[in-house]
C-alpha positions as CSV (number, residue, x, y, z in Angstrom):
1,X,0.0,0.0,0.0
2,X,2.9,2.4,0.8
3,X,4.4,1.6,-2.6
4,X,1.1,2.5,-4.3
5,X,0.8,5.8,-2.5
6,X,4.4,6.6,-3.5
7,X,3.6,5.9,-7.1
8,X,0.5,8.0,-7.0
9,X,2.4,10.9,-5.5
10,X,5.1,10.6,-8.2
11,X,2.5,10.4,-10.9
12,X,0.6,13.5,-9.6
13,X,3.9,15.5,-9.4
14,X,4.8,14.4,-12.9
15,X,1.4,15.6,-14.2
16,X,1.7,18.9,-12.4
17,X,5.2,19.5,-13.8
18,X,4.0,18.6,-17.3
19,X,1.1,21.0,-17.2
20,X,3.4,23.8,-15.9
21,X,5.8,23.0,-18.7
22,X,3.0,23.3,-21.3
23,X,2.0,26.8,-20.3
24,X,5.6,28.0,-19.7
25,X,6.7,26.6,-23.0
26,X,4.0,28.4,-24.9
27,X,4.5,31.7,-23.1
28,X,8.3,31.6,-23.6
29,X,7.8,30.8,-27.3
30,X,5.4,33.6,-27.8
31,X,8.0,36.0,-26.3
32,X,10.6,34.5,-28.6
33,X,8.4,35.2,-31.6
34,X,8.0,38.8,-30.5
35,X,11.8,39.1,-30.1
36,X,12.3,37.4,-33.6
37,X,9.9,39.9,-35.2
38,X,11.7,42.8,-33.4
39,X,15.1,41.7,-34.7
40,X,13.6,41.0,-38.2
41,X,12.1,44.5,-38.4
42,X,15.5,46.0,-37.4
43,X,17.2,43.9,-40.1
44,X,19.3,42.2,-37.4
45,X,19.5,38.7,-39.1
46,X,22.9,38.0,-37.4
47,X,21.4,38.2,-33.9
48,X,18.5,35.9,-35.0
49,X,21.0,33.4,-36.3
50,X,23.2,33.6,-33.3
51,X,20.4,33.1,-30.8
52,X,18.8,30.2,-32.6
53,X,19.4,26.6,-31.5
54,X,22.2,24.5,-33.0
55,X,19.6,22.4,-34.8
56,X,18.5,25.5,-36.7
57,X,22.0,26.6,-37.6
58,X,23.0,23.1,-38.7
59,X,19.8,22.6,-40.9
60,X,21.0,24.9,-43.7
61,X,23.9,27.2,-44.5
62,X,23.9,30.7,-43.1
63,X,23.8,32.1,-46.7
64,X,20.4,30.4,-47.3
65,X,19.0,31.8,-44.1
66,X,20.1,35.3,-45.1
67,X,18.7,34.9,-48.6
68,X,15.3,33.8,-47.3
69,X,14.9,36.5,-44.7
70,X,16.4,39.1,-47.0
71,X,13.8,38.3,-49.7
72,X,11.1,38.3,-47.1
73,X,12.2,41.7,-45.9
74,X,12.5,43.2,-49.5
75,X,9.1,41.8,-50.7
76,X,6.9,41.9,-47.6
77,X,8.5,44.6,-45.5
78,X,8.3,44.8,-41.7
79,X,6.0,42.9,-39.5
80,X,3.0,45.0,-38.6
81,X,1.0,42.5,-36.5
82,X,0.8,38.8,-35.8
83,X,-1.8,36.5,-34.2
84,X,-1.5,32.9,-33.1
85,X,-3.7,30.5,-35.1
86,X,-2.5,27.3,-33.5
87,X,0.1,25.8,-31.2
88,X,1.3,22.5,-29.9
89,X,3.6,21.5,-27.1
90,X,5.2,18.0,-26.9
91,X,7.6,16.5,-24.4
92,X,9.5,13.4,-25.3
93,X,12.5,12.0,-23.4
94,X,12.5,15.1,-21.3
95,X,12.9,17.4,-24.3
96,X,10.0,19.9,-24.8
97,X,9.3,21.3,-28.3
98,X,6.8,24.0,-29.0
99,X,5.3,24.7,-32.4
100,X,3.3,27.9,-33.1
101,X,1.5,29.0,-36.2
102,X,1.2,32.8,-36.7
103,X,-1.0,34.7,-39.2
104,X,1.3,37.7,-39.8
105,X,0.5,41.0,-41.5
106,X,3.5,42.7,-43.1
107,X,3.8,46.2,-44.6
108,X,3.3,44.8,-48.1
109,X,1.5,41.5,-47.7
110,X,0.6,38.7,-45.4
111,X,1.9,35.2,-44.6
112,X,1.6,32.2,-42.3
113,X,4.7,31.7,-40.2
114,X,5.5,28.4,-38.5
115,X,7.9,28.5,-35.6
116,X,9.4,25.5,-33.7
117,X,11.2,26.0,-30.5
118,X,13.1,23.7,-28.2
119,X,12.9,24.6,-24.5
120,X,16.2,25.0,-22.7
121,X,14.9,25.5,-19.2
122,X,12.6,28.6,-19.5
123,X,14.3,29.8,-22.7
124,X,12.8,29.0,-26.1
125,X,15.5,28.3,-28.7
126,X,14.4,28.6,-32.3
127,X,15.0,25.3,-34.2
128,X,12.6,25.8,-37.1
129,X,11.1,28.6,-39.2
130,X,8.9,28.5,-42.3
131,X,6.7,31.0,-44.0
132,X,3.9,30.5,-46.5
133,X,3.0,33.6,-48.4
134,X,1.6,34.1,-51.9
135,X,2.7,37.7,-51.6
136,X,6.3,36.6,-51.1
137,X,6.1,34.5,-54.3
138,X,4.3,37.0,-56.5
139,X,5.9,40.3,-55.5
């Protein structure tokens, strides 16, 4: 009976920590998106690259990143506003990943941005970024 109580206490603590991680992960990732957009609007691609997780930097060459965001800035302009249209938080093997979908309005168009972050404590490290925008293609 004592073993069962111990297991239940551990299970309850695990559930509580997991729920807390869900809300903290989403909140930290939302702050990271605001910071990403601030740096993007300033044209500070170097800082975005340096602050991203190693998975992001190892996924493609720096020149490809600069080319993508440079084209995005030239064609769409600065971010005017963004709203969250979906999110997901997953923890596997003690690694928490957060995915957020943003409907973003730029100066010269709109797009759907997909961000993926890996949690490092309370810090959200960018590990993936994609944008879908007809305005990016046609302008």
